[in-house]
Every structure is written in structure tokens, then in C-alpha cells.
PyMOL Python script that loads the backbone (N, CA, C, O; Angstrom):
from pymol import cmd

cmd.read_pdbstr("""\
ATOM      1  N   MET A   1      91.830 117.165 101.819  1.00  0.00           N
ATOM      2  CA  MET A   1      92.214 116.316 100.402  1.00  0.00           C
ATOM      3  C   MET A   1      92.608 115.121 101.251  1.00  0.00           C
ATOM      4  O   MET A   1      92.772 115.153 102.471  1.00  0.00           O
ATOM      5  N   ILE A   2      92.757 113.930 100.363  1.00  0.00           N
ATOM      6  CA  ILE A   2      93.398 112.443 100.776  1.00  0.00           C
ATOM      7  C   ILE A   2      94.279 112.220  99.683  1.00  0.00           C
ATOM      8  O   ILE A   2      94.363 112.680  98.544  1.00  0.00           O
ATOM      9  N   HIS A   3      94.796 111.539 100.228  1.00  0.00           N
ATOM     10  CA  HIS A   3      96.219 110.723  99.859  1.00  0.00           C
ATOM     11  C   HIS A   3      96.223 109.728  99.017  1.00  0.00           C
ATOM     12  O   HIS A   3      96.554 108.611  99.413  1.00  0.00           O
ATOM     13  N   LEU A   4      95.904 109.922  97.870  1.00  0.00           N
ATOM     14  CA  LEU A   4      95.757 108.280  97.016  1.00  0.00           C
ATOM     15  C   LEU A   4      97.140 107.831  96.439  1.00  0.00           C
ATOM     16  O   LEU A   4      97.821 108.662  95.838  1.00  0.00           O
ATOM     17  N   SER A   5      97.394 107.089  96.532  1.00  0.00           N
ATOM     18  CA  SER A   5      98.609 106.160  95.074  1.00  0.00           C
ATOM     19  C   SER A   5      98.166 105.494  93.989  1.00  0.00           C
ATOM     20  O   SER A   5      97.324 104.618  94.183  1.00  0.00           O
ATOM     21  N   LEU A   6      98.493 105.680  93.028  1.00  0.00           N
ATOM     22  CA  LEU A   6      98.513 104.909  91.882  1.00  0.00           C
ATOM     23  C   LEU A   6      99.407 103.433  92.255  1.00  0.00           C
ATOM     24  O   LEU A   6     100.310 103.436  93.091  1.00  0.00           O
ATOM     25  N   ASP A   7      99.028 102.304  91.555  1.00  0.00           N
ATOM     26  CA  ASP A   7      99.293 101.482  91.768  1.00  0.00           C
ATOM     27  C   ASP A   7     100.480 100.406  90.436  1.00  0.00           C
ATOM     28  O   ASP A   7     101.185  99.403  90.541  1.00  0.00           O
ATOM     29  N   GLY A   8     100.079 101.460  89.191  1.00  0.00           N
ATOM     30  CA  GLY A   8     101.334 101.117  87.854  1.00  0.00           C
ATOM     31  C   GLY A   8     100.050 100.297  87.008  1.00  0.00           C
ATOM     32  O   GLY A   8      99.653 100.380  85.846  1.00  0.00           O
ATOM     33  N   GLU A   9      99.765  99.756  87.783  1.00  0.00           N
ATOM     34  CA  GLU A   9      98.725  98.143  87.095  1.00  0.00           C
ATOM     35  C   GLU A   9      97.877  98.875  86.401  1.00  0.00           C
ATOM     36  O   GLU A   9      97.144  99.623  87.048  1.00  0.00           O
ATOM     37  N   GLY A  10      97.778  98.855  85.169  1.00  0.00           N
ATOM     38  CA  GLY A  10      96.609  99.145  84.182  1.00  0.00           C
ATOM     39  C   GLY A  10      96.339 100.202  83.656  1.00  0.00           C
ATOM     40  O   GLY A  10      97.230 101.041  83.529  1.00  0.00           O
ATOM     41  N   LEU A  11      95.279 100.407  83.290  1.00  0.00           N
ATOM     42  CA  LEU A  11      95.178 101.877  82.711  1.00  0.00           C
ATOM     43  C   LEU A  11      94.782 103.362  83.908  1.00  0.00           C
ATOM     44  O   LEU A  11      94.098 103.183  84.915  1.00  0.00           O
ATOM     45  N   LEU A  12      95.212 104.387  83.627  1.00  0.00           N
ATOM     46  CA  LEU A  12      95.041 105.422  84.448  1.00  0.00           C
ATOM     47  C   LEU A  12      93.544 104.840  85.338  1.00  0.00           C
ATOM     48  O   LEU A  12      93.537 104.271  86.429  1.00  0.00           O
ATOM     49  N   TYR A  13      92.666 105.098  84.706  1.00  0.00           N
ATOM     50  CA  TYR A  13      91.456 105.555  85.166  1.00  0.00           C
ATOM     51  C   TYR A  13      90.875 104.324  86.241  1.00  0.00           C
ATOM     52  O   TYR A  13      89.993 104.390  87.098  1.00  0.00           O
ATOM     53  N   ARG A  14      91.612 103.368  85.887  1.00  0.00           N
ATOM     54  CA  ARG A  14      91.229 101.775  87.234  1.00  0.00           C
ATOM     55  C   ARG A  14      91.862 102.399  87.785  1.00  0.00           C
ATOM     56  O   ARG A  14      91.430 103.433  88.293  1.00  0.00           O
ATOM     57  N   GLN A  15      93.530 101.898  87.937  1.00  0.00           N
ATOM     58  CA  GLN A  15      94.126 102.860  89.038  1.00  0.00           C
ATOM     59  C   GLN A  15      93.670 104.090  90.245  1.00  0.00           C
ATOM     60  O   GLN A  15      93.833 104.352  91.436  1.00  0.00           O
ATOM     61  N   THR A  16      93.136 104.498  89.277  1.00  0.00           N
ATOM     62  CA  THR A  16      92.293 105.666  90.324  1.00  0.00           C
ATOM     63  C   THR A  16      91.357 105.482  90.770  1.00  0.00           C
ATOM     64  O   THR A  16      90.976 106.130  91.745  1.00  0.00           O
ATOM     65  N   TYR A  17      90.123 103.821  89.802  1.00  0.00           N
ATOM     66  CA  TYR A  17      89.514 103.551  90.830  1.00  0.00           C
ATOM     67  C   TYR A  17      89.706 103.011  91.608  1.00  0.00           C
ATOM     68  O   TYR A  17      88.866 103.005  92.508  1.00  0.00           O
ATOM     69  N   ARG A  18      90.917 102.229  91.749  1.00  0.00           N
ATOM     70  CA  ARG A  18      91.087 101.050  92.928  1.00  0.00           C
ATOM     71  C   ARG A  18      91.820 101.837  94.225  1.00  0.00           C
ATOM     72  O   ARG A  18      91.752 101.492  95.404  1.00  0.00           O
ATOM     73  N   ALA A  19      92.613 103.110  93.611  1.00  0.00           N
ATOM     74  CA  ALA A  19      93.068 103.705  95.119  1.00  0.00           C
ATOM     75  C   ALA A  19      91.905 104.307  95.274  1.00  0.00           C
ATOM     76  O   ALA A  19      91.949 104.171  96.497  1.00  0.00           O
ATOM     77  N   LEU A  20      90.356 105.151  95.020  1.00  0.00           N
ATOM     78  CA  LEU A  20      89.792 105.398  95.858  1.00  0.00           C
ATOM     79  C   LEU A  20      88.393 104.289  96.114  1.00  0.00           C
ATOM     80  O   LEU A  20      87.947 105.412  96.351  1.00  0.00           O
ATOM     81  N   ARG A  21      87.800 103.736  96.213  1.00  0.00           N
ATOM     82  CA  ARG A  21      87.895 102.382  95.993  1.00  0.00           C
ATOM     83  C   ARG A  21      88.516 101.977  97.785  1.00  0.00           C
ATOM     84  O   ARG A  21      87.868 101.961  98.831  1.00  0.00           O
ATOM     85  N   SER A  22      90.212 101.648  97.507  1.00  0.00           N
ATOM     86  CA  SER A  22      90.779 101.540  98.841  1.00  0.00           C
ATOM     87  C   SER A  22      90.383 102.577 100.197  1.00  0.00           C
ATOM     88  O   SER A  22      90.448 102.292 101.392  1.00  0.00           O
ATOM     89  N   ALA A  23      89.986 103.776  99.600  1.00  0.00           N
ATOM     90  CA  ALA A  23      90.170 104.533 100.344  1.00  0.00           C
ATOM     91  C   ALA A  23      88.728 104.616 101.088  1.00  0.00           C
ATOM     92  O   ALA A  23      88.646 105.131 102.203  1.00  0.00           O
ATOM     93  N   ILE A  24      87.829 104.191 100.555  1.00  0.00           N
ATOM     94  CA  ILE A  24      86.827 104.510 100.825  1.00  0.00           C
ATOM     95  C   ILE A  24      86.163 103.408 101.579  1.00  0.00           C
ATOM     96  O   ILE A  24      85.276 103.629 102.403  1.00  0.00           O
ATOM     97  N   LEU A  25      86.861 101.529 101.118  1.00  0.00           N
ATOM     98  CA  LEU A  25      86.799 100.677 102.095  1.00  0.00           C
ATOM     99  C   LEU A  25      87.831 100.621 103.108  1.00  0.00           C
ATOM    100  O   LEU A  25      87.770  99.813 104.035  1.00  0.00           O
ATOM    101  N   GLU A  26      88.892 101.551 102.950  1.00  0.00           N
ATOM    102  CA  GLU A  26      89.821 101.149 104.330  1.00  0.00           C
ATOM    103  C   GLU A  26      89.036 102.452 105.393  1.00  0.00           C
ATOM    104  O   GLU A  26      89.562 102.817 106.445  1.00  0.00           O
ATOM    105  N   GLU A  27      87.749 103.006 104.884  1.00  0.00           N
ATOM    106  CA  GLU A  27      87.246 104.218 105.544  1.00  0.00           C
ATOM    107  C   GLU A  27      88.073 105.907 105.870  1.00  0.00           C
ATOM    108  O   GLU A  27      87.823 106.803 106.676  1.00  0.00           O
ATOM    109  N   ARG A  28      89.182 105.728 104.736  1.00  0.00           N
ATOM    110  CA  ARG A  28      89.671 106.750 104.549  1.00  0.00           C
ATOM    111  C   ARG A  28      89.124 107.961 104.285  1.00  0.00           C
ATOM    112  O   ARG A  28      89.539 109.098 104.511  1.00  0.00           O
ATOM    113  N   LEU A  29      87.816 107.430 103.610  1.00  0.00           N
ATOM    114  CA  LEU A  29      86.832 108.287 103.150  1.00  0.00           C
ATOM    115  C   LEU A  29      85.667 107.658 103.984  1.00  0.00           C
ATOM    116  O   LEU A  29      85.308 106.483 104.044  1.00  0.00           O
ATOM    117  N   ARG A  30      85.130 108.880 104.673  1.00  0.00           N
ATOM    118  CA  ARG A  30      83.939 108.499 105.716  1.00  0.00           C
ATOM    119  C   ARG A  30      82.752 108.516 105.077  1.00  0.00           C
ATOM    120  O   ARG A  30      82.535 109.694 104.795  1.00  0.00           O
ATOM    121  N   PRO A  31      81.584 107.615 104.577  1.00  0.00           N
ATOM    122  CA  PRO A  31      80.021 107.770 104.272  1.00  0.00           C
ATOM    123  C   PRO A  31      79.836 109.117 104.265  1.00  0.00           C
ATOM    124  O   PRO A  31      80.424 109.659 105.201  1.00  0.00           O
ATOM    125  N   ASP A  32      79.181 109.922 103.492  1.00  0.00           N
ATOM    126  CA  ASP A  32      78.820 111.143 103.408  1.00  0.00           C
ATOM    127  C   ASP A  32      79.649 111.794 102.959  1.00  0.00           C
ATOM    128  O   ASP A  32      79.237 112.773 102.338  1.00  0.00           O
ATOM    129  N   THR A  33      80.833 111.646 103.017  1.00  0.00           N
ATOM    130  CA  THR A  33      82.376 112.348 102.762  1.00  0.00           C
ATOM    131  C   THR A  33      82.726 113.099 101.034  1.00  0.00           C
ATOM    132  O   THR A  33      83.397 112.426 100.252  1.00  0.00           O
ATOM    133  N   ARG A  34      82.326 114.163 100.703  1.00  0.00           N
ATOM    134  CA  ARG A  34      82.355 114.768  99.646  1.00  0.00           C
ATOM    135  C   ARG A  34      83.497 114.043  98.502  1.00  0.00           C
ATOM    136  O   ARG A  34      84.121 113.365  99.319  1.00  0.00           O
ATOM    137  N   LEU A  35      83.754 113.930  97.991  1.00  0.00           N
ATOM    138  CA  LEU A  35      85.164 113.319  96.577  1.00  0.00           C
ATOM    139  C   LEU A  35      85.436 115.040  96.282  1.00  0.00           C
ATOM    140  O   LEU A  35      84.599 115.933  96.148  1.00  0.00           O
ATOM    141  N   PRO A  36      87.028 115.109  96.239  1.00  0.00           N
ATOM    142  CA  PRO A  36      87.223 116.225  95.316  1.00  0.00           C
ATOM    143  C   PRO A  36      86.386 116.518  93.869  1.00  0.00           C
ATOM    144  O   PRO A  36      85.462 116.012  93.232  1.00  0.00           O
ATOM    145  N   SER A  37      86.740 116.956  93.830  1.00  0.00           N
ATOM    146  CA  SER A  37      85.994 117.621  92.485  1.00  0.00           C
ATOM    147  C   SER A  37      87.033 117.600  91.178  1.00  0.00           C
ATOM    148  O   SER A  37      88.084 118.231  91.075  1.00  0.00           O
ATOM    149  N   SER A  38      86.527 116.834  90.364  1.00  0.00           N
ATOM    150  CA  SER A  38      87.116 115.725  89.229  1.00  0.00           C
ATOM    151  C   SER A  38      88.345 116.679  88.624  1.00  0.00           C
ATOM    152  O   SER A  38      89.436 116.160  88.389  1.00  0.00           O
ATOM    153  N   ARG A  39      88.125 118.032  88.394  1.00  0.00           N
ATOM    154  CA  ARG A  39      89.462 118.693  88.107  1.00  0.00           C
ATOM    155  C   ARG A  39      90.363 118.980  89.673  1.00  0.00           C
ATOM    156  O   ARG A  39      91.590 119.072  89.703  1.00  0.00           O
ATOM    157  N   ASN A  40      89.790 119.052  90.464  1.00  0.00           N
ATOM    158  CA  ASN A  40      90.857 119.422  91.709  1.00  0.00           C
ATOM    159  C   ASN A  40      91.819 118.027  91.651  1.00  0.00           C
ATOM    160  O   ASN A  40      93.047 118.073  91.580  1.00  0.00           O
ATOM    161  N   LEU A  41      91.031 116.789  91.695  1.00  0.00           N
ATOM    162  CA  LEU A  41      91.599 115.294  91.827  1.00  0.00           C
ATOM    163  C   LEU A  41      92.534 115.300  90.869  1.00  0.00           C
ATOM    164  O   LEU A  41      93.615 114.777  91.138  1.00  0.00           O
ATOM    165  N   ALA A  42      92.282 115.999  89.304  1.00  0.00           N
ATOM    166  CA  ALA A  42      93.076 115.551  88.454  1.00  0.00           C
ATOM    167  C   ALA A  42      94.491 115.978  88.461  1.00  0.00           C
ATOM    168  O   ALA A  42      95.561 115.413  88.232  1.00  0.00           O
ATOM    169  N   ARG A  43      94.100 117.260  88.829  1.00  0.00           N
ATOM    170  CA  ARG A  43      95.336 118.272  88.975  1.00  0.00           C
ATOM    171  C   ARG A  43      96.264 117.706  90.130  1.00  0.00           C
ATOM    172  O   ARG A  43      97.471 117.802  89.910  1.00  0.00           O
ATOM    173  N   GLU A  44      95.866 117.115  91.359  1.00  0.00           N
ATOM    174  CA  GLU A  44      96.743 116.996  92.494  1.00  0.00           C
ATOM    175  C   GLU A  44      97.769 115.733  91.841  1.00  0.00           C
ATOM    176  O   GLU A  44      98.981 115.625  92.027  1.00  0.00           O
ATOM    177  N   LEU A  45      96.845 114.793  90.991  1.00  0.00           N
ATOM    178  CA  LEU A  45      97.047 113.273  90.598  1.00  0.00           C
ATOM    179  C   LEU A  45      98.071 113.464  89.224  1.00  0.00           C
ATOM    180  O   LEU A  45      98.944 112.649  88.927  1.00  0.00           O
ATOM    181  N   GLY A  46      97.766 114.731  88.444  1.00  0.00           N
ATOM    182  CA  GLY A  46      99.010 114.936  87.469  1.00  0.00           C
ATOM    183  C   GLY A  46      98.108 114.075  85.930  1.00  0.00           C
ATOM    184  O   GLY A  46      98.577 113.894  84.807  1.00  0.00           O
ATOM    185  N   LEU A  47      96.457 113.627  86.563  1.00  0.00           N
ATOM    186  CA  LEU A  47      95.745 113.023  85.234  1.00  0.00           C
ATOM    187  C   LEU A  47      94.787 113.822  84.652  1.00  0.00           C
ATOM    188  O   LEU A  47      94.154 114.593  85.373  1.00  0.00           O
ATOM    189  N   SER A  48      94.551 113.762  83.353  1.00  0.00           N
ATOM    190  CA  SER A  48      93.760 114.042  83.124  1.00  0.00           C
ATOM    191  C   SER A  48      92.062 114.647  83.905  1.00  0.00           C
ATOM    192  O   SER A  48      92.120 114.924  85.103  1.00  0.00           O
ATOM    193  N   ARG A  49      90.793 114.798  83.248  1.00  0.00           N
ATOM    194  CA  ARG A  49      89.996 115.302  84.330  1.00  0.00           C
ATOM    195  C   ARG A  49      89.172 114.307  83.532  1.00  0.00           C
ATOM    196  O   ARG A  49      88.235 113.777  84.129  1.00  0.00           O
ATOM    197  N   ASN A  50      89.424 113.933  82.087  1.00  0.00           N
ATOM    198  CA  ASN A  50      88.844 112.444  81.674  1.00  0.00           C
ATOM    199  C   ASN A  50      88.932 111.131  82.481  1.00  0.00           C
ATOM    200  O   ASN A  50      88.205 110.159  82.275  1.00  0.00           O
ATOM    201  N   THR A  51      89.946 111.206  83.467  1.00  0.00           N
ATOM    202  CA  THR A  51      90.610 110.578  83.523  1.00  0.00           C
ATOM    203  C   THR A  51      90.243 109.902  84.874  1.00  0.00           C
ATOM    204  O   THR A  51      90.424 108.740  85.236  1.00  0.00           O
ATOM    205  N   VAL A  52      89.467 111.343  85.754  1.00  0.00           N
ATOM    206  CA  VAL A  52      89.156 111.081  87.285  1.00  0.00           C
ATOM    207  C   VAL A  52      87.601 111.061  86.619  1.00  0.00           C
ATOM    208  O   VAL A  52      86.774 110.550  87.374  1.00  0.00           O
ATOM    209  N   LEU A  53      87.211 111.415  85.654  1.00  0.00           N
ATOM    210  CA  LEU A  53      85.393 111.015  85.415  1.00  0.00           C
ATOM    211  C   LEU A  53      84.765 109.697  85.770  1.00  0.00           C
ATOM    212  O   LEU A  53      83.885 109.152  86.436  1.00  0.00           O
ATOM    213  N   LEU A  54      86.123 109.448  84.599  1.00  0.00           N
ATOM    214  CA  LEU A  54      85.996 107.532  84.373  1.00  0.00           C
ATOM    215  C   LEU A  54      86.037 106.914  85.653  1.00  0.00           C
ATOM    216  O   LEU A  54      85.722 105.725  85.697  1.00  0.00           O
ATOM    217  N   ALA A  55      86.345 107.461  86.645  1.00  0.00           N
ATOM    218  CA  ALA A  55      87.240 106.466  87.738  1.00  0.00           C
ATOM    219  C   ALA A  55      85.677 106.576  88.450  1.00  0.00           C
ATOM    220  O   ALA A  55      84.956 105.578  88.430  1.00  0.00           O
ATOM    221  N   TYR A  56      85.181 107.912  89.108  1.00  0.00           N
ATOM    222  CA  TYR A  56      84.158 108.410  89.678  1.00  0.00           C
ATOM    223  C   TYR A  56      82.811 107.988  89.036  1.00  0.00           C
ATOM    224  O   TYR A  56      81.701 108.111  89.553  1.00  0.00           O
ATOM    225  N   GLU A  57      83.068 107.531  87.960  1.00  0.00           N
ATOM    226  CA  GLU A  57      81.489 106.725  86.981  1.00  0.00           C
ATOM    227  C   GLU A  57      81.667 105.433  87.306  1.00  0.00           C
ATOM    228  O   GLU A  57      80.640 104.758  87.387  1.00  0.00           O
ATOM    229  N   GLN A  58      82.927 104.792  87.560  1.00  0.00           N
ATOM    230  CA  GLN A  58      82.895 103.189  87.720  1.00  0.00           C
ATOM    231  C   GLN A  58      82.517 103.055  89.577  1.00  0.00           C
ATOM    232  O   GLN A  58      81.946 102.190  90.242  1.00  0.00           O
ATOM    233  N   LEU A  59      83.129 104.305  89.904  1.00  0.00           N
ATOM    234  CA  LEU A  59      82.225 104.596  91.342  1.00  0.00           C
ATOM    235  C   LEU A  59      80.917 104.276  92.249  1.00  0.00           C
ATOM    236  O   LEU A  59      80.569 103.902  93.369  1.00  0.00           O
ATOM    237  N   THR A  60      80.277 104.821  90.563  1.00  0.00           N
ATOM    238  CA  THR A  60      79.553 105.239  91.011  1.00  0.00           C
ATOM    239  C   THR A  60      78.079 103.683  91.006  1.00  0.00           C
ATOM    240  O   THR A  60      77.237 103.259  91.797  1.00  0.00           O
ATOM    241  N   ALA A  61      78.550 103.362  89.613  1.00  0.00           N
ATOM    242  CA  ALA A  61      77.814 102.365  88.548  1.00  0.00           C
ATOM    243  C   ALA A  61      77.852 101.484  90.182  1.00  0.00           C
ATOM    244  O   ALA A  61      76.870 101.252  90.888  1.00  0.00           O
ATOM    245  N   GLU A  62      79.269 101.124  90.462  1.00  0.00           N
ATOM    246  CA  GLU A  62      79.261  99.510  91.208  1.00  0.00           C
ATOM    247  C   GLU A  62      78.838 100.228  93.298  1.00  0.00           C
ATOM    248  O   GLU A  62      79.188  99.621  94.310  1.00  0.00           O
ATOM    249  N   GLY A  63      78.226 101.281  93.277  1.00  0.00           N
ATOM    250  CA  GLY A  63      77.432 101.420  94.394  1.00  0.00           C
ATOM    251  C   GLY A  63      78.546 102.202  95.374  1.00  0.00           C
ATOM    252  O   GLY A  63      78.082 102.676  96.411  1.00  0.00           O
ATOM    253  N   TYR A  64      79.908 102.364  95.137  1.00  0.00           N
ATOM    254  CA  TYR A  64      80.730 103.148  96.396  1.00  0.00           C
ATOM    255  C   TYR A  64      80.350 104.497  95.888  1.00  0.00           C
ATOM    256  O   TYR A  64      79.196 104.304  96.270  1.00  0.00           O
ATOM    257  N   ALA A  65      80.286 105.709  95.360  1.00  0.00           N
ATOM    258  CA  ALA A  65      79.759 106.503  95.239  1.00  0.00           C
ATOM    259  C   ALA A  65      78.429 106.688  94.778  1.00  0.00           C
ATOM    260  O   ALA A  65      77.938 105.793  94.090  1.00  0.00           O
ATOM    261  N   ASN A  66      77.738 107.744  95.053  1.00  0.00           N
ATOM    262  CA  ASN A  66      76.564 108.663  94.804  1.00  0.00           C
ATOM    263  C   ASN A  66      76.742 109.850  94.456  1.00  0.00           C
ATOM    264  O   ASN A  66      77.137 110.693  95.262  1.00  0.00           O
ATOM    265  N   ALA A  67      76.304 110.309  92.341  1.00  0.00           N
ATOM    266  CA  ALA A  67      75.762 111.446  92.010  1.00  0.00           C
ATOM    267  C   ALA A  67      75.105 112.359  92.283  1.00  0.00           C
ATOM    268  O   ALA A  67      73.948 112.004  92.059  1.00  0.00           O
ATOM    269  N   ARG A  68      75.111 113.257  92.604  1.00  0.00           N
ATOM    270  CA  ARG A  68      73.830 114.316  92.741  1.00  0.00           C
ATOM    271  C   ARG A  68      74.651 115.428  91.383  1.00  0.00           C
ATOM    272  O   ARG A  68      75.794 115.776  91.086  1.00  0.00           O
ATOM    273  N   GLY A  69      73.862 115.555  91.099  1.00  0.00           N
ATOM    274  CA  GLY A  69      73.330 116.466  89.866  1.00  0.00           C
ATOM    275  C   GLY A  69      74.383 118.106  90.950  1.00  0.00           C
ATOM    276  O   GLY A  69      74.546 118.055  92.169  1.00  0.00           O
ATOM    277  N   GLY A  70      74.723 118.909  90.356  1.00  0.00           N
ATOM    278  CA  GLY A  70      75.816 120.174  90.989  1.00  0.00           C
ATOM    279  C   GLY A  70      76.216 120.265  92.168  1.00  0.00           C
ATOM    280  O   GLY A  70      76.606 121.304  92.701  1.00  0.00           O
ATOM    281  N   SER A  71      76.133 118.844  92.825  1.00  0.00           N
ATOM    282  CA  SER A  71      76.281 118.649  94.666  1.00  0.00           C
ATOM    283  C   SER A  71      77.263 117.922  94.720  1.00  0.00           C
ATOM    284  O   SER A  71      77.346 117.241  95.742  1.00  0.00           O
ATOM    285  N   GLY A  72      77.894 117.839  94.126  1.00  0.00           N
ATOM    286  CA  GLY A  72      78.971 116.572  93.767  1.00  0.00           C
ATOM    287  C   GLY A  72      79.022 115.318  94.138  1.00  0.00           C
ATOM    288  O   GLY A  72      78.112 114.963  94.887  1.00  0.00           O
ATOM    289  N   THR A  73      80.038 114.306  93.759  1.00  0.00           N
ATOM    290  CA  THR A  73      80.089 113.317  94.082  1.00  0.00           C
ATOM    291  C   THR A  73      80.572 112.823  95.986  1.00  0.00           C
ATOM    292  O   THR A  73      80.621 111.640  96.324  1.00  0.00           O
TER     293      THR A  73
END
""", "prot")
cmd.dss("prot")
cmd.show_as("cartoon", "prot")
cmd.util.cbc("prot")
cmd.orient("prot")
């Protein structure tokens, strides 16, 4: 599991998105590394699953992640 810190600025899904994007850009998450499941990450961060799903959708929309049906993000 990766360590993510939310910055307290703005909406929770945006904080989660920024933390994940930062981990990707700093190569703490390497290319082709599977992101944690939305349920696991939500549990770890104390967030709702929908918050994590919105962050994952934003990462995918901006090209930082690829979603594969049934295989994860």
C-alpha cells in the first residue's frame, strides 16, 4: 500500500486525486502498477468509496491512469 496524505484543501475527491497524481509524478507509483481497489483505499483513508471512485475517474480522464474492466485501475 502507498502512503497518501490529503492536503485539507477543497473537496475530498480532489484531495485524493492530487495525492494520487503526486505519487504518480514522484514515481512512488511506478508505471503499470495497479492502484489499490477503491474499497481498500477508501477504508485506509477513511473516505467513502464514491470519493475514491471520483478521484480514479479524474486520473483516468487526464491520462494518469488506465482503467481495465475487471482488472483494476
